[in-house]
N, C-alpha and C positions, 0 to 999 in steps of 0.2 A: 658449666658456665654461664654467666647472668646474659639474660638475653635483654634486650633493649626494648622498651615498650614499641609497637607501631599500632596504628590504629587502622585498622582495613574495612571500609566500608563499599566496597562494587556497586550496591545499589545505589547508595547518594551518586556516586562517580558516576554512574546509567542515567541517573534522573537529570544530572546538571548537563549530560552530551545533549539529552533530549531537549532540553531548557537553551539552550547553546543555537540547537539546529532551527527546534521553531521561531528563537528572536530574530535569527539570520534569513530565513522565509519572510520573516515580517510579523509574526502571530506575538499577541501579548498574553505569557504566559501567569503574570501575578494573580494571585490567590489562587493559581489551581492544585489541586491535590496529586501528590505522589501518579495517583490511578488516573484522574482525568491527563494529565500532561502525556501518560504513553500513550492512551485511547488517542487524544489529539495528535500525536505523534505520529503514530500507524494508520489512522486515518486521512491525515492527509497524505501522506508518502502512496498511502492507495488508491488518494484520488487524482493524484498528479499522473500524470504520462508520463514516462520515462522518456529522456530525450535521446533516443539512438535510432540510426537509421533503419525505415523498414520499408519491405515491397508493398505493395497497394494491390488487394484482393477486391474485387466487386462481386456482389452476388448478381444472378442470373436477374433478379427483381428489380435491380437499382436504377433508381431512375432520379433525376435531378431537375428539379422548375429552371428554364430556363434567365428567370433572373437570378438565381442562386449558381449559375454557372461559374464566375469569375470567382466568388468566393469559396467556391469548390475548388478550382484548380489552384488557387493559392495554398489552401490548405493542403491539400495534397503533394504539393510542392516541399512543403514542411517539413511532412511526415517523410517523405524517400530524404531529405537532408537530415535527418535527425534535430532538427530543431525543438527548443522549446515550446510547448502546447498550451500552454496555460493560459493564454489570451485568447484562446477559443473555447475555454472551458465556460462554465457558468459561475456569475461571480458568487454566489455561492462557495467557491473555493479559499475567498477571505473571511468566510466562517468559521473558527475553527471547533463549534460545536455540531456543525451540519451534517446528517445524515443523509449520503445518496442514494435514493431506495432503488433508481433504475442499475446501478452499480452494485449495490449489496445485494440483490436478488437474481440478478441475471447477468452479472456481469461486461453490461452495456453501457459505454461512455456516450455524451450528446455531445455535439462542437457546431458553436454558431458559425454562418456560413457570410458573415456579412464583407462585404468589400474595403474596408480599411477599418485601421486600429484607431479608436477615442482617445478622449486625453487621461481615460481610466487606464490606458492599458490591455485595455479586452477589444475585441474584433465586435463592431456594431452587430447590436442586437434587433434581427428582422426577422419574419417570415421561417421557414420551414428550419430545420435542424438535422444535420446528419447523425444516422446512429451508425456505432461501430464497437469491433471487440479490438482489443492489441493484443501481442503476447511479444515476444523477442526478438521475432524476425518478420510479424507481416500486421497489417494493420487493413482486418477485415472490415469494409464498407457495406453493413448491412444497407441501409437505404435513406432516402433522406425524406421526412415526414415531417407534420405538424409538431410543433412545440410540446406539445401535451399529450402524445401517443407514449409515455412511460410504459403503459400497462396494456399493450398490443402484443396479445401472447403470438399473433404473426411473425412479431420480429425474430421469436424464437423458431417458429417454424423457418422462417428463411435460412438460420444459421442452419438447422437441421438438414434443411434440401440442399445447401453449398458446401458446409465445413462440418459436419456430422461427427470427424474425430477431435474437432477442438472441445466438443462439450460429451465427450462420451465418458466421461468418468463420471459424469453424473447423472448417465443413463438407468433407470430400474433394469432389472431384469428381465426378458423376452416376453417372460410370462405377465406380467404385471399390465394391468389394465383397469383407468378409471370405471369406474360407474356412474360419476357425476362428473362433466368437464364446465371448470369454474369459467363465469363470464368475464370477460376486461374489466368489466366496472368492479365485480367482486374481487377483484385481483387489486383492484387500486384499494378496495374497503380494507382487505385485508392486509395492506404494507400501512396504513393510515393507524392499523391498530398494532404495527409490528409482528405481524402473523405471516409465515411461510409458507406458500404453497406449490404444489407441482404442476408440471405445465404438460401437456397431451397434445402430440401432433396428430396428423391427417393420417398416418401411417400406423397409430397406434403403440407409438414408441411414448414412453413417460420419463419425464427430466423432473429431478429433485432441483434445489436452487442451486443454480449453476454459478450464480455470485456468492454463495457461502450462506445466502440468509443474514437476520438479524435477529439479534436479542431481543428480549421483551423491552429492552430502555432504548431500543432501535439502534445500536451499537454494530456493526458489522461483526458477525459472527468471525470472520479471519482476521479482524483488530484483536477481539478478545484472545483470539489465539496465539495469536505473533506475541501479546503482550504475556500471557502466561510462558510460553517458550522463553521469551528471555528471562523472565523471571526464574524458570527454573534451573536455567543455566548459570546466571547469576550467581545464585544459593549455592550449585556446583563449586564451581569454580573458587568460590570466596572459601569456602571449606576446603577446596585442593590445597590452597594457599597458606591457609593458617597451619594445615596438619604440615606443611614444607615449610614454616617460618623458620626453623633450626639450621637447615640446611641454607637458605635465601641466607642467613646471617653468615655462614661459615664461608660460602662463596663470598659474600664482601669480605669478610675476613681475610682469607686466599689472596686479597688482590692490595691488601696495605697492611702494612705494619703499624698494627694498632699502640698506639702510645699517645698521651693526654692531649699533644698537641695535632694527632693523625685522627680525631673524632673525627671532626665534619667529614675529612677525607672516605674515611668506614661509612657515615651514615649516608654521604652522596651517592656509595658502592651499592647499599643497601636501597636507596631511592632506585638506582638506575635498575637493578634487578627487577623489582617489583614493576617499575614502569614497563620494561620488557614481558613480563607475567600478564600485567594488567593489556599490555596491547594485542597480546595471543588471545586472553578473553574476549577483547572488545572484537576480533576477528570471529573467533568459535563461535562465540553467545550471542552477538546481535545482530550478525548478518547469517543469517540462516540460509544455507546453499549459496553464500555469495552475491546475495543479490539485495536489491531492496536499498541497501541506506549508505548511498554514496552521500558522502560530505561528513559521517563522522569518524572520531577519534583522529 
C-alpha cells in the first residue's frame, strides 16, 4: 500500500517543550543553541527546590543568630507548607547561565533569612544565610553561617555527623585514606577552576563530590548526565516509532473507511495515534523515575 509521508522529529519537539517551559519560568531563550537550551532547563530545574511538604530536621550543631530568628521561622513554615522557596534563593536563579558551585559540588542550598519580601519578589538580602539539603521527605538544616561559607568543609562534617545515610552513596571504601587534606581555601580555588575535590572528615571517612561535581566548563555533571539520558531515550523512541509506522497507519485505517473525502479523518486518526505515542515517549524519556519535570507535556 502507499504510505503517506509523516515527518517525525522528536528531538525538535523536545526542544520546543523545554523552550516553552523556560519561557514560562520567565527566561529568554532567544539565540540559544539546542544544547544550551537543554543545559539551561536541567540546570534551572536542579537549582529550584521542588515545592512539596517536608519535615524539618536540624543538626545538633545548628545555631541561628537572634536577629535572623523571625526569618528562619518564616522559612521553616514555608518548607512545612510545601511553598515555592524561590524567593529565598540567590537572585542568580534569574541568570539562565549561572552555575551554583555549592550545589554542584556538595548538594547544599543556601537560603536567605530576611524578614520580608521586597519589590523584586525576593526575601530581603542581609546577614547570615541558611545552609540546607533537601530530599523528597525532609529538609536538613545544616547551619546558619556567613554568606561566604561556601567552601567550609565543616558543612560536610555536620552532614556526616547527623545524617550520614543521606550521603552514603558518595562515600569512598572504608580503606580509603587521604594523604593530604585540602584546605577550605584550596577548595574555593579548585571550584573557581571547575575542578572537583574529595572531602575527608574527622573519623577518616572520605567523600567524593556529593553534589555530583562539575565539568570543566562549570556545568553540573548531573545536568550533563540528564541531558545525555534524554537524548538517548529520544533517539530510541523515534526509531521505535519509525519502525512501527506501517502499523500506526494500519491502525488509523481500521478506524475510518478511506474514501477521498475521508482523508482528513484518516490523517487525524494517524495524528491521534502519534500524539498518544508521543505522550508515552514524554512520560518515559524525559521524566526519569517520574520526578523532576512538572510542567512538561
